Structures are given as structure tokens and as C-alpha cells.
TORDRENTOR-26927 format. One record per residue: chain; z, y, x of N, C-alpha, C in turn. Coordinates in Angstrom, 2 decimals. Atoms other than C-alpha are relative to their C-alpha. Layout:
<sites>
+---+---------+---------+---------+---------+---------+---------+---------+---------+---------+
| c |      nz |      ny |      nx |     caz |     cay |     cax |      cz |      cy |      cx |
+---+---------+---------+---------+---------+---------+---------+---------+---------+---------+
| A |       Z |       Y |       X |       Z |       Y |       X |       Z |       Y |       X |
...
+---+---------+---------+---------+---------+---------+---------+---------+---------+---------+
</sites>
This chain:
<sites>
+---+---------+---------+---------+---------+---------+---------+---------+---------+---------+
| c |      nz |      ny |      nx |     caz |     cay |     cax |      cz |      cy |      cx |
+---+---------+---------+---------+---------+---------+---------+---------+---------+---------+
| A |    0.37 |   -1.41 |    0.00 |  -57.50 |  -19.11 |   46.79 |   -0.49 |    0.39 |    1.41 |
| A |    0.52 |   -0.49 |   -1.28 |  -59.61 |  -17.53 |   49.51 |    0.93 |    1.06 |    0.55 |
| A |   -0.92 |   -0.96 |   -0.61 |  -57.50 |  -15.59 |   51.97 |   -0.71 |    1.06 |    0.82 |
| A |    0.74 |   -0.98 |   -0.79 |  -60.28 |  -13.72 |   53.78 |   -1.39 |    0.21 |   -0.58 |
| A |    1.35 |   -0.34 |    0.42 |  -63.67 |  -12.11 |   53.26 |   -0.70 |    0.56 |    1.23 |
| A |    0.72 |   -0.56 |   -1.15 |  -66.37 |  -11.26 |   55.78 |   -0.68 |    1.31 |   -0.41 |
| A |    0.59 |   -1.30 |    0.33 |  -68.11 |   -7.86 |   56.00 |   -1.18 |   -0.08 |   -0.98 |
| A |    1.15 |    0.12 |    0.90 |  -71.27 |   -9.08 |   54.24 |    0.45 |   -0.27 |   -1.44 |
| A |   -0.53 |    0.29 |    1.34 |  -69.30 |  -10.52 |   51.29 |    0.65 |    1.25 |   -0.58 |
| A |   -0.66 |   -1.21 |    0.48 |  -67.25 |   -7.32 |   51.07 |   -1.04 |    1.01 |   -0.48 |
| A |    1.04 |   -0.95 |    0.40 |  -70.39 |   -5.19 |   50.93 |   -0.55 |   -0.35 |   -1.38 |
| A |    0.49 |    0.43 |    1.32 |  -71.64 |   -7.27 |   47.98 |    1.02 |    0.31 |   -1.08 |
| A |   -1.04 |   -0.25 |    1.01 |  -68.30 |   -6.99 |   46.16 |    0.17 |    1.49 |   -0.29 |
| A |   -0.15 |   -1.44 |    0.20 |  -68.17 |   -3.22 |   46.70 |   -1.08 |    0.59 |   -0.90 |
| A |    1.08 |   -0.49 |    0.87 |  -71.48 |   -2.81 |   44.87 |    0.06 |   -0.63 |   -1.38 |
| A |   -0.13 |    0.68 |    1.29 |  -70.35 |   -5.02 |   41.99 |    0.75 |    0.83 |   -1.03 |
| A |   -0.66 |   -0.68 |    1.12 |  -68.90 |   -4.05 |   38.64 |    1.50 |    0.13 |    0.24 |
| A |   -1.44 |   -0.02 |   -0.23 |  -65.33 |   -4.95 |   39.60 |    0.29 |    0.04 |    1.49 |
| A |   -0.21 |   -0.16 |   -1.43 |  -65.12 |   -3.61 |   43.14 |    1.50 |   -0.05 |    0.31 |
| A |   -1.41 |    0.09 |   -0.36 |  -61.85 |   -4.38 |   44.92 |    0.54 |    1.33 |    0.54 |
| A |   -0.64 |   -1.12 |   -0.68 |  -59.37 |   -1.78 |   46.11 |   -0.03 |   -0.30 |    1.49 |
| A |    0.01 |    0.15 |   -1.45 |  -59.70 |   -1.21 |   49.85 |    1.23 |    0.66 |    0.57 |
| A |   -1.22 |   -0.55 |   -0.58 |  -56.50 |   -0.73 |   51.80 |   -0.05 |   -0.15 |    1.51 |
| A |   -0.02 |   -0.04 |   -1.46 |  -56.54 |    0.28 |   55.45 |    1.46 |   -0.11 |    0.43 |
| A |   -1.39 |    0.23 |   -0.41 |  -53.36 |   -1.14 |   56.99 |    0.14 |   -0.03 |    1.52 |
| A |   -0.18 |   -0.10 |   -1.45 |  -53.89 |   -0.28 |   60.63 |    1.34 |    0.66 |    0.27 |
| A |   -1.27 |   -0.62 |   -0.37 |  -50.65 |    0.59 |   62.37 |   -0.23 |    1.50 |    0.20 |
| A |    0.12 |   -1.45 |   -0.03 |  -49.96 |    4.32 |   62.33 |   -0.63 |    0.54 |    1.29 |
| A |    0.64 |   -0.51 |   -1.22 |  -50.83 |    4.93 |   66.03 |   -1.50 |   -0.30 |    0.07 |
| A |    1.43 |    0.35 |    0.01 |  -54.16 |    3.10 |   65.61 |   -0.76 |    0.88 |   -0.98 |
| A |    0.65 |   -0.85 |    1.00 |  -54.99 |    5.05 |   62.45 |   -0.10 |    1.44 |    0.50 |
| A |    0.01 |   -1.38 |   -0.48 |  -54.04 |    8.38 |   64.01 |   -0.97 |    0.19 |    1.16 |
| A |    0.94 |   -0.08 |   -1.11 |  -56.14 |    7.61 |   67.10 |   -1.45 |    0.04 |   -0.48 |
| A |    1.34 |    0.03 |    0.57 |  -59.21 |    6.99 |   64.91 |    0.11 |   -0.09 |   -1.52 |
| A |   -0.26 |    0.02 |    1.44 |  -58.73 |    8.04 |   61.27 |   -1.20 |   -0.31 |   -0.90 |
| A |    1.16 |    0.35 |    0.84 |  -62.22 |    7.00 |   60.10 |    0.31 |   -1.29 |   -0.74 |
| A |   -0.27 |    1.17 |    0.84 |  -62.01 |    4.53 |   57.24 |   -1.30 |   -0.47 |   -0.64 |
| A |    1.09 |    0.47 |    0.84 |  -64.36 |    2.39 |   55.20 |    0.00 |    0.88 |   -1.24 |
| A |    0.10 |   -0.87 |    1.17 |  -65.64 |    4.53 |   52.31 |    0.80 |   -0.57 |   -1.16 |
| A |   -0.78 |    0.39 |    1.16 |  -63.22 |    4.40 |   49.40 |    1.37 |   -0.60 |    0.34 |
| A |   -1.28 |    0.61 |   -0.39 |  -60.31 |    2.96 |   51.40 |    1.12 |    1.04 |    0.01 |
| A |   -1.19 |   -0.83 |   -0.14 |  -56.80 |    4.34 |   51.31 |    0.83 |   -0.59 |    1.12 |
| A |   -0.85 |    0.50 |   -1.08 |  -54.50 |    4.11 |   54.31 |    1.42 |   -0.14 |   -0.49 |
| A |   -1.41 |    0.24 |    0.29 |  -51.07 |    2.62 |   53.84 |    0.65 |   -0.54 |    1.25 |
| A |   -0.74 |    0.42 |   -1.18 |  -48.50 |    2.15 |   56.57 |    0.50 |   -1.43 |   -0.19 |
| A |   -0.46 |    1.39 |    0.18 |  -48.01 |   -1.62 |   57.02 |    1.49 |   -0.17 |    0.25 |
| A |   -1.44 |    0.08 |   -0.27 |  -44.50 |   -0.98 |   58.31 |    0.83 |    0.39 |   -1.22 |
| A |   -0.72 |   -0.46 |    1.20 |  -43.59 |    0.52 |   54.92 |   -0.53 |   -0.68 |   -1.26 |
| A |    0.60 |    0.69 |    1.14 |  -45.21 |   -2.07 |   52.65 |    0.94 |   -0.10 |   -1.19 |
| A |   -0.93 |    0.12 |    1.12 |  -42.06 |   -2.47 |   50.58 |    0.05 |    1.27 |   -0.84 |
| A |    0.01 |   -1.27 |    0.73 |  -42.38 |    1.21 |   49.61 |   -1.21 |    0.15 |   -0.91 |
| A |    1.22 |   -0.23 |    0.78 |  -45.91 |    0.93 |   48.24 |   -0.58 |   -1.24 |   -0.68 |
| A |    0.62 |    1.20 |    0.56 |  -46.70 |   -2.71 |   47.35 |    0.15 |   -0.08 |   -1.52 |
| A |   -0.21 |    0.11 |    1.45 |  -45.23 |   -2.48 |   43.85 |   -0.79 |    1.05 |   -0.80 |
| A |    0.81 |   -1.02 |    0.67 |  -47.44 |    0.57 |   43.09 |   -1.46 |   -0.42 |   -0.15 |
| A |    1.39 |    0.45 |    0.11 |  -50.66 |   -1.44 |   43.39 |   -0.30 |   -0.42 |   -1.43 |
| A |    0.36 |    0.41 |    1.36 |  -52.54 |   -2.00 |   40.11 |    0.04 |   -1.52 |   -0.13 |
| A |   -0.17 |    1.44 |    0.16 |  -51.68 |   -5.45 |   38.80 |   -1.28 |   -0.71 |   -0.43 |
| A |    1.22 |    0.63 |    0.51 |  -55.16 |   -6.04 |   37.36 |   -1.17 |    0.10 |    0.98 |
| A |    1.09 |   -0.17 |   -0.96 |  -57.20 |   -5.23 |   40.49 |    0.18 |   -0.93 |    1.19 |
| A |   -0.07 |    0.77 |   -1.24 |  -58.07 |   -7.24 |   43.54 |    0.01 |    0.99 |    1.16 |
| A |   -0.09 |   -0.87 |   -1.17 |  -57.46 |   -5.81 |   47.00 |   -0.55 |   -0.70 |    1.23 |
| A |    0.43 |    0.46 |   -1.32 |  -59.10 |   -6.17 |   50.39 |    0.71 |    0.89 |    1.00 |
| A |   -0.71 |   -0.77 |   -1.02 |  -56.93 |   -5.12 |   53.30 |   -0.65 |   -0.24 |    1.35 |
| A |    0.55 |    0.16 |   -1.34 |  -58.09 |   -4.50 |   56.83 |    0.83 |    0.77 |    1.00 |
| A |   -0.63 |   -0.67 |   -1.12 |  -56.66 |   -3.58 |   60.20 |   -1.08 |    0.15 |    1.07 |
| A |    0.98 |   -0.22 |   -1.05 |  -58.34 |   -3.07 |   63.56 |   -0.93 |   -1.21 |    0.17 |
| A |    0.82 |    1.18 |   -0.28 |  -59.50 |   -6.66 |   64.17 |    0.21 |   -1.16 |   -0.97 |
| A |   -0.20 |    1.07 |    0.98 |  -58.44 |   -8.65 |   61.11 |    1.05 |   -1.00 |    0.43 |
| A |   -1.03 |    0.89 |   -0.53 |  -55.41 |  -10.09 |   62.84 |    1.24 |   -0.07 |   -0.85 |
| A |   -1.26 |    0.27 |    0.68 |  -51.78 |  -10.54 |   62.00 |    0.43 |    1.13 |   -0.94 |
| A |   -0.43 |   -1.11 |    0.87 |  -51.29 |   -7.05 |   60.48 |   -0.61 |   -0.16 |   -1.39 |
| A |    0.63 |    0.10 |    1.32 |  -53.85 |   -7.38 |   57.69 |    0.30 |   -1.33 |   -0.67 |
| A |   -0.31 |    1.30 |    0.60 |  -53.13 |  -11.08 |   57.20 |    1.39 |   -0.01 |   -0.62 |
| A |   -1.36 |   -0.01 |    0.55 |  -49.40 |  -10.51 |   56.72 |    0.11 |    0.93 |   -1.20 |
| A |   -0.01 |   -0.90 |    1.16 |  -50.01 |   -7.56 |   54.36 |   -0.64 |   -0.69 |   -1.20 |
| A |    0.65 |    0.72 |    1.11 |  -52.43 |   -9.64 |   52.26 |    0.94 |   -1.07 |   -0.56 |
| A |   -0.96 |    1.01 |    0.46 |  -49.85 |  -12.44 |   52.12 |    1.10 |    0.64 |   -0.84 |
| A |   -1.08 |   -0.69 |    0.72 |  -47.17 |   -9.98 |   51.01 |   -0.48 |    0.47 |   -1.38 |
| A |    0.57 |   -0.44 |    1.28 |  -49.43 |   -8.55 |   48.28 |   -0.15 |   -1.19 |   -0.94 |
| A |    0.14 |    1.20 |    0.83 |  -50.18 |  -12.07 |   47.04 |    1.35 |   -0.46 |   -0.54 |
| A |   -1.34 |    0.38 |    0.50 |  -46.42 |  -12.72 |   46.77 |    0.40 |    0.84 |   -1.20 |
| A |   -0.24 |   -0.81 |    1.20 |  -46.42 |   -9.93 |   44.16 |   -0.82 |   -0.53 |   -1.18 |
| A |    0.83 |    0.57 |    1.06 |  -48.86 |  -12.07 |   42.17 |   -1.36 |    0.65 |   -0.12 |
| A |    1.28 |   -0.69 |    0.04 |  -51.89 |   -9.94 |   42.99 |   -1.04 |   -0.73 |    0.85 |
| A |    1.11 |    0.59 |   -0.75 |  -55.29 |  -11.01 |   44.29 |   -0.26 |    0.88 |    1.22 |
| A |    0.21 |   -0.77 |   -1.22 |  -55.56 |   -9.91 |   47.94 |   -0.55 |   -0.90 |    1.10 |
| A |    0.56 |    0.69 |   -1.16 |  -57.64 |  -10.97 |   50.93 |   -0.07 |    1.00 |    1.15 |
| A |    0.17 |   -0.89 |   -1.14 |  -58.04 |   -9.61 |   54.45 |   -1.44 |   -0.07 |    0.49 |
| A |    1.36 |   -0.09 |   -0.53 |  -61.30 |   -8.53 |   56.08 |   -0.06 |   -0.69 |    1.36 |
| A |    0.18 |    0.72 |   -1.26 |  -62.34 |  -11.00 |   58.79 |   -0.56 |    0.95 |    1.06 |
| A |    0.46 |   -0.86 |   -1.07 |  -62.71 |   -9.12 |   62.05 |    0.39 |    1.46 |   -0.15 |
| A |   -0.51 |   -1.35 |    0.24 |  -61.21 |   -5.98 |   60.52 |   -1.04 |    1.09 |    0.07 |
| A |    0.87 |   -1.17 |   -0.06 |  -62.64 |   -2.52 |   60.96 |   -1.05 |   -0.15 |    1.09 |
| A |    0.96 |    0.22 |   -1.08 |  -64.31 |   -3.59 |   64.21 |   -1.21 |   -0.77 |   -0.51 |
| A |    1.11 |    0.79 |    0.54 |  -66.42 |   -6.21 |   62.41 |   -0.81 |    0.83 |   -0.99 |
| A |    0.70 |   -0.86 |    0.96 |  -67.25 |   -3.73 |   59.64 |   -0.88 |    0.99 |    0.75 |
| A |    0.75 |   -0.95 |   -0.81 |  -68.34 |   -1.19 |   62.24 |   -1.17 |   -0.69 |    0.70 |
| A |    1.06 |    0.75 |   -0.67 |  -70.33 |   -3.79 |   64.16 |   -1.11 |   -0.38 |   -0.96 |
| A |    0.98 |    0.35 |    1.02 |  -72.08 |   -4.64 |   60.91 |   -0.74 |    1.25 |   -0.51 |
| A |    0.66 |   -1.27 |    0.33 |  -73.26 |   -0.98 |   60.73 |    0.29 |    0.48 |   -1.42 |
| A |   -0.38 |   -0.46 |    1.34 |  -71.40 |   -0.32 |   57.48 |    1.13 |    1.02 |    0.08 |
| A |   -1.08 |   -0.96 |   -0.25 |  -69.13 |    2.38 |   58.88 |   -0.41 |    1.38 |   -0.47 |
| A |    0.30 |   -1.36 |    0.44 |  -68.98 |    5.80 |   57.27 |    0.54 |    0.98 |    1.01 |
| A |   -0.43 |   -0.92 |   -1.04 |  -68.89 |    8.31 |   60.09 |    0.69 |    1.25 |   -0.53 |
| A |   -0.55 |   -1.25 |    0.52 |  -67.92 |   11.18 |   57.80 |    1.30 |   -0.15 |   -0.78 |
| A |   -1.19 |    0.21 |    0.82 |  -64.96 |    9.60 |   56.01 |    1.26 |    0.23 |    0.81 |
| A |   -1.28 |   -0.24 |   -0.66 |  -61.48 |   10.80 |   56.93 |    1.12 |   -0.18 |   -0.99 |
+---+---------+---------+---------+---------+---------+---------+---------+---------+---------+
</sites>
């Protein structure tokens, strides 16, 4: 199973019929410092994953991202997969998405 996706692959999947759920898992201070998200993403506190992981739809795939695609998003994706769900992390995180000019300036 693939554990990551790059910004170009994500863009293709988001325009497809079965678009994945997008979950912003930046740590709370990072999110509060810059609350802009990828369009359609929901923010979830990675420190409270046990409170929300079981509420994810069992039939959907998820792409999680943090600031740079590091240990935060990777560990959250691993935890989601332990629930038996399809989850990958965004390589390079929000920074790579932004660098790829796919950032929605108006989303909050």
C-alpha cells in the first residue's frame, strides 16, 4: 500500500469521481498561526486523534497533511490505517502544495 502522495497526484485524485477526504493535521499552534487550508480540507488536532479517528467514514480514503509532510502527518496516516482505513500523507505537506501553486488564498 502506498503511504504517501505528491501534490500533482493529489490534484488528479481531487478532480476524480472518488475524491479522498482531506485532513489538515498541523499542530494547533501552526494552524492558528496560518489557518489557510487546502480547499475542502478539515482541520483535526493531531494531539487528539483518538477522539476523532473512529468518526472517519469507513468507506472513504483520506489524505492527511501537516506543514512539511513530516512525522506529524506520517504518524496520523499510520494511525488511521490501523483503523483499517485507506490513508496516505501528502509529501512535502502544505508547503509543497503551496509551492505547487495549488493553494486557496481565501479558504479558512
